[in-house]
C-alpha positions in Angstrom: 21.1 4.8 -6.3 23.1 3.0 -3.7 22.7 5.9 -1.3 18.9 5.2 -1.3 19.3 1.7 -0.3 19.2 2.2 3.5 16.2 4.6 3.3 14.3 2.1 1.2 14.9 -0.8 3.6 14.1 1.2 6.7 10.9 2.7 5.1 9.8 -0.7 3.9 9.9 -2.0 7.4 8.0 1.0 8.7 5.3 0.5 6.0 5.0 -3.1 7.1 4.6 -1.7 10.5 1.9 0.7 9.5 0.0 -2.0 7.8 0.4 -4.2 10.7 -3.2 -4.2 11.8 -4.1 -5.4 8.1 -1.6 -8.0 8.5 -2.0 -9.4 12.1 -5.2 -8.0 13.2 -7.4 -10.1 10.8 -5.8 -13.2 12.2 -6.6 -12.2 15.8 -10.1 -11.2 15.0 -10.8 -14.2 12.6 -10.0 -16.6 15.3 -12.0 -14.8 18.0 -15.1 -14.0 16.0 -17.5 -16.0 14.0 -17.1 -15.9 10.2 -20.2 -13.6 10.1 -18.8 -11.2 12.6 -15.4 -11.2 11.0 -17.1 -10.2 7.8 -18.8 -7.3 9.7 -15.3 -6.3 11.1 -13.9 -6.3 7.6 -16.8 -4.1 6.4 -16.1 -1.4 8.7 -12.4 -1.4 7.7 -13.4 -1.2 3.9 -15.6 1.7 4.6 -13.1 3.4 6.9 -10.3 3.1 4.3 -12.5 4.5 1.5 -13.3 7.4 3.7 -9.7 8.0 4.8 -8.7 8.1 1.2 -11.6 10.9 0.6 -10.4 12.9 3.7 -6.7 12.7 2.8 -7.3 13.5 -0.9 -3.6 12.9 -1.5 -2.8 16.2 0.5 -0.2 14.8 2.9 1.4 12.7 0.0 2.0 16.2 -1.7 4.7 16.9 1.1 6.9 14.4 -1.0 6.9 17.1 -3.7 6.7 20.3 -1.9 9.2 19.8 0.8 12.0 19.1 -1.6 10.8 21.9 -3.9 10.8 24.5 -1.0 13.4 23.2 1.6 13.7 26.5 3.3 10.0 26.5 4.4 9.0 22.9 5.3 6.8 23.9 8.4 4.8 26.3 6.3 4.0 23.4 3.9 3.1 21.2 6.8 0.6 23.9 8.3 -0.9 24.4 5.0 -1.3 20.6 4.5 -3.0 20.4 8.0 -5.4 23.1 7.2 -6.4 21.6 3.7 -6.8 18.1 5.3 -9.1 19.5 8.0 -11.4 21.0 5.3 -11.5 17.7 3.1 -12.2 15.6 6.2 -15.2 17.6 7.4 -16.6 17.7 3.8 -16.2 13.9 3.5 -18.1 13.1 6.8 -20.9 15.7 6.0 -21.4 14.0 2.6 -21.3 10.6 4.2 -23.8 11.5 6.7 -26.3 13.2 4.2 -26.0 10.3 1.8 -26.6 7.6 4.5 -29.7 9.6 6.0 -31.0 10.0 2.5 -30.9 6.1 1.9 -32.5 5.4 5.1 -29.4 4.0 6.7 -28.8 1.7 3.7 -25.3 3.0 2.9 -23.3 2.2 6.0 -26.1 1.4 8.5 -24.9 0.9 12.2 -21.2 2.0 11.3 -22.4 5.8 10.6 -21.4 7.3 13.8 -18.1 5.4 14.4 -17.0 6.1 10.8 -17.6 9.7 11.1 -15.6 9.9 14.4 -12.8 7.5 12.9 -12.4 9.6 9.7 -12.0 13.0 11.5 -9.7 11.5 14.1 -7.4 9.4 11.7 -7.2 11.8 8.9 -6.0 14.9 10.6 -2.5 15.7 11.6 -1.4 12.3 10.2 1.3 13.7 8.0 4.4 12.7 9.9 5.4 9.8 7.7 5.5 11.8 4.7 7.2 14.7 6.4 10.1 12.5 7.6 10.3 10.8 4.2 10.8 14.1 2.4 13.4 15.2 5.2 15.3 12.0 4.6 14.7 10.5 8.0 13.5 6.9 7.6 14.3 5.9 11.2 11.8 8.5 12.5 9.2 6.9 10.1 10.0 3.6 11.4 9.7 4.6 15.0 6.4 6.3 14.5 4.9 3.4 12.5 6.2 0.7 14.8 4.7 2.6 17.8 1.4 3.0 16.1 1.5 -0.7 15.0 2.0 -1.9 18.7 -0.8 0.3 19.9 -3.4 -0.7 17.3 -2.6 -4.4 17.7 -2.9 -4.3 21.4 -6.3 -2.4 21.3 -7.7 -4.8 18.8 -6.4 -8.0 20.6 -7.6 -6.9 24.0 -11.2 -5.6 22.8 -11.4 -8.9 20.8 -10.3 -11.2 23.6 -12.4 -9.4 26.4 -15.6 -8.8 24.4 -15.7 -10.8 21.1 -17.9 -7.9 20.0 -17.3 -6.1 16.7 -18.7 -2.7 17.6 -16.6 -2.8 20.9 -13.4 -3.3 18.7 -14.5 -0.5 16.3 -15.0 1.9 19.1 -11.6 1.0 20.6 -10.0 1.9 17.4 -11.8 5.3 17.4 -10.6 6.1 21.0 -6.9 5.1 19.8 -7.1 7.5 16.9 -8.4 10.2 19.2 -5.4 9.7 21.5 -3.1 9.8 18.5 -4.7 13.2 17.3 -4.2 14.8 20.6 -0.5 13.7 20.8 0.2 14.8 17.2 -1.2 18.2 18.0 1.1 18.7 21.0 4.2 17.6 19.0 3.2 19.9 16.2 2.9 22.8 18.5 6.2 22.2 20.0 8.1 21.7 16.8 6.5 24.2 14.5 9.0 26.6 13.2 6.9 28.2 10.4 7.0 31.7 11.8 10.7 31.8 11.2 10.5 30.5 7.7 10.4 32.5 4.5 7.0 32.7 2.8 6.3 30.8 -0.3 4.7 32.7 -3.2 1.7 31.1 -4.6 2.1 28.0 -2.3 -1.7 27.5 -1.7 -2.5 27.7 -5.5 0.4 25.3 -6.3 -0.5 22.7 -3.8 -4.1 22.7 -4.9 -3.1 22.4 -8.5 -0.9 19.4 -7.5 -3.5 17.8 -5.1 -6.7 18.1 -7.1 -5.7 15.9 -10.1 -3.5 13.5 -7.5 -6.5 13.4 -5.0 -9.0 12.8 -7.6 -6.6 9.9 -9.1 -6.2 8.6 -5.4 -9.9 8.4 -5.1 -10.5 6.6 -8.3 -7.6 4.3 -7.4 -9.3 3.5 -4.1 -12.6 3.0 -6.0 -10.9 0.7 -8.5 -9.2 -1.3 -5.8 -12.2 -1.6 -3.5 -15.2 -1.8 -5.9 -14.9 -5.5 -6.0 -14.9 -5.5 -2.1 -18.1 -3.2 -2.0 -19.9 -5.4 -4.7 -19.0 -8.6 -2.8 -20.3 -7.1 0.4 -23.5 -5.7 -1.0 -24.3 -8.5 -3.5 -22.9 -11.7 -1.7 -22.9 -10.7 2.0 -20.4 -10.2 4.8 -19.4 -13.8 4.8 -18.3 -13.7 1.2 -16.6 -10.4 2.1 -14.7 -12.1 4.8 -13.5 -14.7 2.4 -12.5 -12.2 -0.3 -10.6 -10.1 2.2 -8.6 -13.1 3.3 -7.7 -13.8 -0.4 -6.2 -10.3 -0.4 -4.5 -10.8 2.8 -1.0 -10.2 1.3 -1.8 -7.0 -0.1 -0.3 -4.9 2.6 3.0 -6.6 2.0 2.7 -5.8 -1.7 1.8 -2.2 -0.9 4.7 -1.8 1.6 7.3 -2.9 -0.8 6.0 -1.0 -3.8 5.1 2.2 -2.0 8.3 2.5 0.1 10.5 2.5 -2.9 8.3 5.0 -4.6 8.0 7.3 -1.8 11.8 7.4 -1.4 12.6 7.8 -5.1 10.0 10.6 -5.7 11.8 13.5 -3.9 15.0 12.3 -5.7 13.3 12.3 -9.0 12.1 15.9 -8.5 15.6 17.0 -7.7 17.0 15.1 -10.8 14.4 16.2 -13.1 15.4 20.0 -12.4 18.6 18.9 -14.1 17.6 16.4 -16.6 14.3 14.3 -17.1 16.7 11.4 -18.4 18.3 11.1 -15.1 14.8 10.9 -13.3 13.7 8.2 -15.8 17.0 6.2 -15.3 16.3 6.2 -11.5 12.7 5.0 -12.1 13.6 2.2 -14.2 16.1 0.8 -11.7 13.5 1.3 -8.8 11.0 -0.6 -11.2 13.5 -3.5 -11.4 14.0 -3.6 -7.7 10.1 -3.7 -7.1 10.1 -6.8 -9.6 13.0 -8.5 -7.7 11.0 -8.1 -4.4 7.4 -9.0 -5.6 8.0 -11.8 -8.1 9.2 -14.2 -5.4 6.3 -13.2 -3.2 3.8 -14.0 -6.0 5.4 -17.4 -6.7 5.5 -18.4 -3.0 2.0 -17.4 -2.1 0.5 -18.9 -5.2 2.3 -22.2 -4.4 1.3 -22.4 -0.6 -1.9 -20.4 -0.6 -4.3 -23.2 0.9 -1.9 -24.3 3.8 -1.2 -20.7 4.7 -5.0 -20.0 4.9 -5.9 -22.8 6.9 -2.9 -22.3 9.3 -3.5 -18.6 10.0 -7.3 -18.4 9.9 -8.7 -21.8 10.2 -10.4 -24.4 8.0 -13.6 -22.3 7.5 -11.6 -20.0 5.2 -10.2 -22.6 3.1 -12.1 -21.3 0.0 -10.1 -18.1 0.2 -7.0 -19.8 -1.0 -8.2 -19.7 -4.7 -9.0 -16.1 -4.4 -5.5 -15.5 -2.9 -3.9 -17.4 -5.9 -5.8 -15.3 -8.3 -4.6 -12.0 -6.6 -1.0 -13.1 -7.4 -1.6 -11.7 -10.9 -2.4 -8.4 -9.3 0.9 -8.6 -7.3 2.8 -8.8 -10.7 1.1 -5.7 -12.1 2.1 -3.8 -8.9 5.6 -4.2 -9.7 5.1 -1.5 -12.4 4.5 1.8 -10.5 4.2 4.5 -13.0 3.1 7.2 -10.7 6.6 8.5 -9.6 7.5 8.9 -13.3 4.5 11.1 -13.8 4.5 13.0 -10.4 8.3 13.8 -11.0 7.0 15.8 -14.0 4.0 17.2 -11.9 1.8 15.5 -14.5 -1.0 13.9 -12.6 -4.0 14.1 -15.0 -3.0 10.7 -16.5 -3.4 9.2 -13.1 -6.9 10.4 -12.9 -7.8 8.9 -16.3 -6.0 5.7 -15.8 -7.9 5.1 -12.5 -11.1 5.8 -14.2 -10.1 3.2 -16.9 -9.3 0.6 -14.3 -12.6 1.4 -12.4 -14.7 1.2 -15.4 -13.0 -2.1 -16.7 -13.4 -3.8 -13.3 -17.1 -2.7 -13.1 -17.9 -4.1 -16.4 -16.0 -7.3 -15.5 -17.8 -7.7 -12.2 -21.2 -7.5 -13.9 -20.3 -10.8 -15.9 -17.9 -12.6 -13.6 -19.7 -12.5 -10.3 -22.8 -14.2 -11.5 -20.5 -16.9 -13.1 -17.8 -17.3 -10.4 -18.9 -15.5 -7.3 -16.1 -14.5 -4.9 -13.3 -15.7 -7.3 -15.1 -13.9 -10.2 -14.8 -10.7 -8.1 -11.1 -11.2 -7.8 -10.7 -11.8 -11.6 -12.5 -8.6 -12.3 -10.1 -6.7 -10.0 -7.1 -8.1 -11.8 -8.5 -7.3 -15.3 -9.0 -3.7 -14.0 -5.4 -3.5 -12.6 -4.0 -4.4 -16.0 -6.3 -2.0 -17.9 -5.0 0.8 -15.5 -1.4 -0.1 -16.1 -1.8 -0.3 -19.8 -2.9 3.3 -20.1 -0.3 4.5 -17.7 2.5 2.9 -19.6 1.3 4.6 -22.8 1.3 8.2 -21.1 4.7 7.7 -19.6 6.1 6.8 -23.0 4.6 9.9 -24.5 5.6 12.3 -21.8 9.3 11.2 -21.8 9.3 10.8 -25.6 10.5 7.2 -25.5 9.3 4.1 -27.3 7.5 1.1 -25.6 10.6 -0.9 -26.0 12.8 1.6 -24.3 10.4 2.7 -21.4 11.8 -0.4 -19.3 14.6 -2.8 -19.6 12.5 -5.7 -20.8 15.3 -8.2 -21.3 16.3 -7.6 -17.7 12.7 -8.3 -16.6 12.5 -11.4 -18.7 15.6 -12.6 -16.9 14.0 -11.9 -13.5 10.8 -13.9 -14.5 13.0 -16.8 -15.8 14.9 -16.9 -12.6 11.6 -16.8 -10.5 10.4 -19.7 -12.6 13.6 -21.8 -12.7 14.0 -21.4 -8.8 10.3 -22.7 -8.5 11.5 -26.2 -9.3 12.3 -26.6 -5.6 8.7 -26.0 -4.6 7.0 -28.6 -7.0 7.4 -31.5 -4.7 4.8 -31.9 -1.8 7.5 -33.7 0.4 8.3 -30.4 2.1 4.8 -30.2 3.9 4.3 -34.0 3.9 7.7 -34.4 5.8 7.9 -31.4 7.9 4.3 -29.9 8.0 4.1 -26.3 8.2 7.7 -25.9 8.9 8.3 -27.4 5.4 6.8 -24.2 3.9 9.4 -22.1 5.7 12.2 -24.4 4.5 11.0 -24.6 1.0 10.5 -20.8 1.0 14.1 -20.1 2.2 15.5 -22.5 -0.3 13.4 -21.1 -3.1 14.7 -17.6 -2.1 18.3 -18.7 -2.1 17.9 -20.5 -5.5 16.2 -17.4 -6.9 19.1 -15.1 -5.7 21.7 -17.5 -7.1 20.0 -17.8 -10.4 19.5 -14.0 -10.5 23.2 -13.3 -9.8 24.3 -15.8 -12.4 22.3 -13.9 -15.0 24.3 -10.7 -14.0 21.2 -8.7 -13.1 22.9 -5.3 -12.1 20.0 -4.4 -9.5 20.3 -7.7 -7.8 24.2 -7.2 -7.4 23.3 -3.6 -6.1 20.9 -5.2 -3.5 23.6 -7.8 -2.3 26.0 -4.9 -1.9 23.4 -3.0 0.3 23.0 -6.1 2.6 26.8 -6.5 2.8 27.5 -3.0 3.6 24.8 -3.2 6.4 26.5 -6.1 7.9 30.0 -4.5 7.8 28.6 -1.5 9.6 26.8 -3.6 12.1 30.0 -5.6 12.7 32.0 -2.5 13.1 29.7 -1.1 15.7 29.9 -4.3 17.7 33.6 -4.5 17.6 33.8 -0.9 19.1 
């Protein structure tokens, strides 16, 4: 497990880079556009993310399974992945166009053409992160993601500053994805070694068998995660959508922390499962504990300082989003428990389809009740309820497939100690003196003190994973010091 530490850390940074537009872009755009136009911008990103999920259909993610499973033929898997993605992306935009025309433009309206172009350009030949993760090259992932981050931020910022026009920003993003696609095609043509690799018997059938349930699960997951967004946009309007989107502003950080660790351990779990499913499960348990150590403090800090952070970053017009952000922290706690690697390591993806359907149906039912009662806050409560319904089903399936009892599927005593540490350390955040005395700087000071207190309490409770993380950091500093000395 210790050998994975460096890859997890680098990959987490790269995922933060890839989500950089979601983290920094909204701040720039919210400051330069009206509340209404910011809602329109978020509406485009909402539709684009849903279409990207449909076009990708979990095909590029399958590299995390098939490259470790066929290490002698990675480029054959890549070419196969690129071909399958081209088919799903074209099918996605055709369905979008037909449905929008049939509805008289009511589905996506003015965004139809840019959405078609953006989906085709962004989904195709966008496999590099997963390819490099599977090949144990997190530094390459970081460079790719960081470069993409800088380019996207510059494009959004320049377009927003010069024009203050939503559609100009949208078409600028489309142009950037066109440039990325051309560059990716050139690099693939230069690096492709598939003609020298041994053929893989049944690879098309195996990849489709893997991707169909996983892709269906991915679509249902996107639907479950974004149903509340769509309902808010259609029922309450784009201004409400803007408030709701800011309430989920920290979501990219959560996804970066969770998916980075999961993406790194999945190839390792596949390799270990060929020896013993028990070894794979042990690795997954430790990864879950590390997820919890990362995300519990995030939930506490954001819940405590949601309002001043929202006002600082987006302005007083978005103060109402603070309550939505605080409710979202319950979803952050659920995200600590990522059951998908445990299932995919066994190549058992059908439970993911069912679980996301459970979450989607639960969220939809809750939305019908809660939006009329509580508006935007009710939409977030419905989303949280759907998240926990999904997690409950997955937990039951993992217990059955690994033939373990609920009390043994996770180290619940360790989880309780981490929760207790997060709660005890929060004593330093109770007082308002931090912000009354130091203003916004007080949030930083209080946050640093809280993290220090959390680490001290955690280590005093002898949580093995916390000690492991400390050792990772110490080894990194020693290596850095050694390199400076030479």
